[in-house]
Structure formats: C-alpha cells, structure tokens
C-alpha positions as CSV (number, residue, x, y, z in Angstrom):
1,M,0.1,0.1,-0.1
2,V,2.8,2.4,0.7
3,N,4.0,2.0,-2.8
4,Q,0.8,3.1,-4.2
5,I,0.8,6.0,-2.1
6,A,4.4,6.9,-3.3
7,R,3.5,6.6,-6.8
8,N,0.2,9.0,-6.2
9,L,2.3,11.6,-4.5
10,T,5.3,12.1,-6.8
11,H,4.0,15.3,-7.8
12,E,4.8,16.7,-4.3
13,S,7.6,18.5,-3.5
14,N,8.6,16.4,-0.8
15,P,7.0,13.1,-1.1
16,A,8.5,11.3,1.6
17,D,7.2,14.0,4.2
18,V,3.8,13.6,2.9
19,I,3.7,9.9,2.8
20,A,5.0,9.6,6.6
21,R,2.5,12.1,7.5
22,H,-0.1,10.2,5.9
23,V,1.0,7.1,7.5
24,I,1.1,8.6,10.9
25,T,-2.3,10.2,10.5
26,F,-4.3,7.7,8.9
27,W,-2.9,4.0,9.4
28,S,-3.8,2.0,12.4
29,P,-1.0,1.3,14.9
30,R,-1.2,-2.2,13.5
31,M,-0.8,-1.3,9.8
32,K,2.3,1.0,10.9
33,T,3.8,-1.8,12.9
34,T,3.1,-4.4,10.0
35,F,5.1,-1.9,7.5
36,L,8.1,-1.2,9.6
37,D,8.3,-5.1,10.6
38,W,8.1,-6.1,7.0
39,V,10.9,-3.5,6.1
40,A,12.7,-5.0,8.9
41,A,12.6,-8.2,7.4
42,H,12.9,-7.9,3.5
43,G,14.7,-4.5,3.3
44,L,13.9,-1.5,1.5
45,A,14.4,-2.9,-2.2
46,G,10.9,-3.8,-2.6
47,L,9.7,-0.1,-2.2
48,E,9.5,2.9,-4.4
49,P,12.3,5.7,-3.6
50,A,9.6,7.9,-1.9
51,A,8.5,5.2,0.2
52,Q,12.1,4.2,1.3
53,A,12.7,7.9,2.3
54,A,9.4,7.8,4.2
55,H,10.4,4.7,6.0
56,T,13.4,6.5,7.1
57,L,11.4,9.1,8.6
58,L,8.9,7.0,10.3
59,A,11.5,4.6,11.7
60,G,13.3,7.7,13.2
61,A,9.9,9.0,14.6
62,G,9.8,5.7,17.0
63,A,6.5,5.8,19.0
64,D,5.0,8.5,17.3
65,A,4.9,6.3,14.0
66,A,3.5,3.0,15.7
C-alpha cells in the first residue's frame, strides 16, 4: 500500500514527508507496525524511492509512528 501512496504523491515537492504524515495520521497502529516489520524483514529494495525515504522518517519517529 505504501508504494501505491508513493506513486500517487510523486508530484509533491517532498513526497517522503507527505507519505510519512499520511501513514502517521491515517494508518492504524497495526498497519504501521506491519510496515516497519516488513521492511525490517525484507529491506527497502521492494519500495519506491519515496516510500524508502518515508520509512526512514517513520523509523526515526519511533513511538510517534506506531
């Protein structure tokens, strides 16, 4: 799902910030944890570049992201 969001937000000046804000605001704690856990298990290779950058922001947000 995060890749779909990333593809839809490529027109933004800073898509990673917009994606991270969207995830924090609209995703349930379970969805956020699933995303972070998936990346921990599989790495960033399967993510769009903006989604990769958003992951970095979310991982740095810690408890705020989950």
